[in-house]
C-alpha positions in Angstrom: 82.5 -40.0 159.6 79.8 -41.3 161.9 76.3 -40.0 162.3 77.3 -38.7 165.8 80.2 -36.7 164.4 78.0 -35.2 161.7 75.4 -34.2 164.4 78.1 -32.6 166.5 79.4 -30.6 163.5 76.0 -29.5 162.6 75.4 -28.3 166.1 78.7 -26.3 165.9 77.6 -24.7 162.7 74.3 -23.7 164.3 76.1 -22.3 167.3 78.3 -20.3 165.0 75.3 -18.8 163.3 73.6 -18.1 166.6 76.8 -16.3 167.8 76.9 -14.2 164.6 73.3 -13.1 165.1 73.8 -12.5 168.8 76.9 -10.3 168.2 75.0 -8.3 165.5 72.1 -7.8 167.9 74.5 -6.6 170.6 76.0 -4.1 168.2 72.5 -2.8 167.2 71.5 -2.4 170.9 74.7 -0.7 171.7 74.1 1.8 169.0 70.5 2.3 170.3 71.9 2.9 173.8 74.4 5.5 172.5 71.7 7.2 170.4 69.5 7.5 173.5 72.5 8.9 175.5 73.2 11.5 172.8 69.5 12.5 172.7 69.8 13.0 176.5 72.9 15.2 176.0 71.2 17.2 173.3 68.4 18.0 175.7 70.3 18.5 178.9 73.8 19.4 177.9 77.0 17.3 177.6 77.9 15.0 180.4 81.3 15.6 181.9 83.6 12.7 182.5 82.9 9.0 182.4 79.3 7.9 183.0 79.1 6.5 186.5 76.4 5.6 188.9 77.9 7.4 191.9 78.2 10.8 190.1 75.1 12.9 191.0 75.1 14.8 187.6 74.8 11.5 185.7 71.7 10.2 187.5 69.3 11.7 184.9 71.2 10.2 182.0 71.3 6.8 183.7 67.6 6.9 184.4 66.8 8.0 180.8 68.9 5.2 179.2 68.3 2.4 181.7 66.1 0.3 179.4 68.4 0.5 176.4 71.4 -0.2 178.6 69.8 -3.2 180.2 68.9 -4.6 176.7 72.4 -4.1 175.5 74.0 -5.8 178.6 71.6 -8.7 178.2 72.5 -9.1 174.5 76.2 -9.1 175.4 75.6 -11.8 178.1 73.7 -13.9 175.6 76.4 -13.6 173.0 79.1 -14.5 175.6 77.1 -17.6 176.6 76.7 -18.7 173.0 80.4 -18.2 172.5 81.1 -20.3 175.5 78.8 -23.1 174.3 80.5 -22.9 170.9 84.0 -23.2 172.4 82.9 -26.2 174.4 81.3 -27.9 171.4 84.4 -27.4 169.4 86.5 -28.8 172.2 84.3 -31.9 172.5 84.3 -32.5 168.7 88.1 -32.5 168.7 
């Protein structure tokens, strides 16, 4: 095994660890988003139907949880990008 192959495999291992941590962070942030949404429902009553931006009754819930939702979506994007980089590195390593 050449030094170049070893370096590529180490990079793959690091990406795998990064992906694991990114996925765990996304799960934590999803739970924080859901907790915030449940807090809103406890204060203002249950939301009816699927949470959508065009439903006027949901505007308060969306505003109350926008920071948590944005952090969760960003964490999911980060995890997806790491997964894509890992897939590409595995493909190149062959």
